[in-house]
N, C-alpha and C positions, 0 to 999 in steps of 0.2 A: 559371483552373482552378477547377472546383467542388470543394468540400471535402466529405469524408465524415465530418467531425468538427465538432461545435460545442464550443467551450471555455467553461467556466464557472469563475469564480474562487470561492475560499473565503475565509474570514476570515484564513487563514494565507497570507501572501505566497508565491507560487510554487507552492503546492499547488492543483492544478486538477482539475476533473471534465471528462472528455472524453465527450461524448454521441455515441456511434457512431450512424450513420444507415444501417441496412440497407436494401437494395433488394430488394423481394419481389414475388411474384405468387402465383397459385394453387398453384404448385409448391413454394413455400418462399421462401428468401431467401439473399442473399449479403451478408456483413458484413465490412467491412474492419476488422481488429483493429489494424493498424499500417501506417503509410506513412512511410518515412524522409523523403521529399520534403516531404510536408505537415507533418510534425512537427519538421522541422529547427530551427525557432526554439526549440523546447523542448529539443532535444538539444544545441544550442550546440556543434556540432562533434564531439560524442561519437557513438558508434554502439552499437547493440544487439549484445552479445557473448554473452549467455546467455539462454535461455528455459526457465523452469521451470513444471511443471504439478503441482498438488497435488490430492489427493482426501482429504476429511475425512468420515468416516462418520456421526458423531453430532451432532445439534442441540445447541447450547450450548457446543461445544468452542471454546476460545480458543487461537490460535497466535500467538506473538510476545510481545513487541514487539522486533523485531530491526533492527539497522543495522550498517554497516561504518564503521570509523574511517578518516579520511584517511591516506594518499593513495588508499585503496581505496573511498572513499565512492561511492555509486551513485545513479543515477536509476532509478526503477522505473515501469513501466506495469502496473497490476494490474486484472484483469478476472475476473468470475465467469462460468463457462461453464455451470454446472448448480447449481441451488438458489439460495440467497440468503444473503448474509453482511453483517455490519456491519463495514466496513473502517475501520481507524483509523490515522491518521498523527499523530505527536507531533513538534513542532518542537524540535530540539536545537541549532539554530544559535546559537552563543555570543552574538552581538550582535543577535539578532532581537528586535523589540519583542513578538513572540508566543512567546518562549522558554518551553518546557515546556507550551504550550497544545496541545490536541489537536483534531482534526476527525474526525468519524465520518460515513461515507457508506454507504448501503445499495447494494450491488452485487448484481445478480441476472442470471440468464439472460434474464429478461424485460425489464429496463430498459435494457440496452445501454450501461451506463456503465463507464468505465475511470477509475481514480484515477491521476493523474500525480503521483508523489512525487519531489520534487527531492532532491538531496544534502542531508544534514544533518537528515533525519527518520528516526525509528524507525517501524516498520510492524508491524501485527498485525491479526487479524480474529477475529470470533466467528461461528460458523455459526448461522443462524437456521432452517435446515431440515436434515434428514438428507441425506447424500450430496451434498456440495458439491464442485465442482471449480473450481479457480482457475488462471489463467494469468498468469505474470509475465514481463515483458521487462526485462532488466537491462543497464545500460551498463558494468558491471564484473563480472568473474567472482567467484564466492564465494571468499573467503580466510578460512579458519578463524582464522588469527592476527590478522585485522583485525576479527573479529566482536565486536559489543557488543550488549547487550540491556538492556531495562528490565523490571521486574516489572509485569505487566499489572494487578495489584491494588494497586499503589503508591498510597497515599492522597494523596501529593503531586501525582500526576497527576490523580486523581479522575475517571477515565474512567467514564462512565455506560454500562456494558454493558447491552444490552437484556434479557439473560437471566442467570440465575445462572451464574457462571464455573465451568466444569467441564472435565474431560479435558485439563488442562494436561499437557504432556510433563514428565518428570522434570526435564529441563534448564530448561524455561520456569518451572516451579514454584519453582525455587531461585535464579532471578535475584535479586540483591540489590536492596533499596530504594535510591532515589537518595540519595546523600550530600548533606548540606546544602551542602557546598562544591563540588558538581558545577557546572562552569562552562560546559558545553556543548561543541560541536564547532566547531573553527575552519574554517568554510566561507567 
């Protein structure tokens, strides 16, 4: 079977970049965003149960960093459909050698990349252009009671955002800084 995705590892175990391979001609292109059969090894028996689409109007806006606590931890496939974003995943896995390290990846409508985020990571992004649209595939439905978040400006995380952080939602701006005794998620 030919594959429509190339997988690239990152410095954080399990966090991958999927390079989508659109097929095109003079009329345009067809792009596979997801294939359960091809991506089954990443899903490990889980299935996509929710798909979300976001639109962010202003350049420099930061959304996140969000995650869900077990037993509602989720796998995410995140892609940018319009514009360009700096997409960030933070390792929150309790026993991980890269605990609290982050990885940033530029996702855009032009580079055909998807960030595969396994369970145990927080996720957020900063828009690098105006009018960005993102598409998320989730293996667990959103549960308000299971939601957790990190402060995107927490000095303990030391995320190097490409632009000054702006336009945080009231909720994201008030996420607390990490407590010194934060042990991570039991994944």
